[in-house]
N, C-alpha and C positions, 0 to 999 in steps of 0.2 A: 095142470091147474095153476092159475096165476095167483100170486099172493097179493096182499094189500100193500100199497105204497105207504111207507112211514115217513112222515114229514118231521124233520128234526129242527129243534131250536134249543140252543144251550147258551147260557150266560158264561162267558169265559174269564171275565175280569171286571171287578167293580172298584172304582176309585171315588174320591170325594167329588169328582167332576161329572161322573156318569158311569155307564157300563157298556161292555162290548157283548154283542149277541151274535153267535155263530149259527148260520143257517145252512143245513145240508152239507156240512163239512167243507164248504168251498166259498162261502161268502160271510164276511164278518162286518157288522154294522155297529157304529157308535151311537148310543142314546145319551146325549148330554142332559144332565138334570135341568139345565137352563131352558132347553127346548121341550123337555118331557118332565114337567114338575111333579107329576103324579108319583114318581118314584123317589123323590128327594128324601122323604121321611120314612120310606119303607125299610123293613129289615132285610138282611141278606136272604133269609129264607123266603120272604115274599117276592123278592126280585128273581131268584133263581127258579121259582115255581112258575114256569111259563109253558103254555100249551100252544100247539100249532094245528088247529082243527082243519084248516085248508091251506093251500100254498100261499095265499095272500092275507091270512088272518092269524094274528097272535093274540093270546089271551092270558092274562095274569089273574087267575081266579081269586086269590087271596086279597087282591087289590081292586077287583072288578074293573080292570082296564083292558079295553080292546083297541088294538091298533092294526092298521093294514101294513103289510110289508112295504108297499109302495110309498107310504108316508115316511118310512125310515130311509128308504133309498133316495127319495126326493122331497125332503122336508119343506123346501121352499114352495112346492106345489100344493102343500096342505098346511096352511097356517093354523096353528093350534092356539086355542084360548082356554086358559085355566079359569074355572069358576071358583076361585078361592075366596076366603073371607075378605070382606072389604077392609081397606086400611083404616086404622084408627088415627084420627087427627087430633093432636093435643091442642088445647086452647092456648092462645098467646098470652 
């Protein structure tokens, strides 16, 4: 009887610039906060709570963030746009 394949994703390091994500014990990818702003204000617990439901799908349930693994491998092919708060312009 064959067992289920377990897809692994583990955060291995967090710095003020971003964090490293280890996939299946053989591929480590950097997620810089500049390119992935959804994680900038997240707690350590929120960042390390990552699920990998399929080979190309990562999910952070505490942040409600879904990313494809391909977008991490080739971020230039997947331009990201954050829908943050609009900038406040002060009067002159």
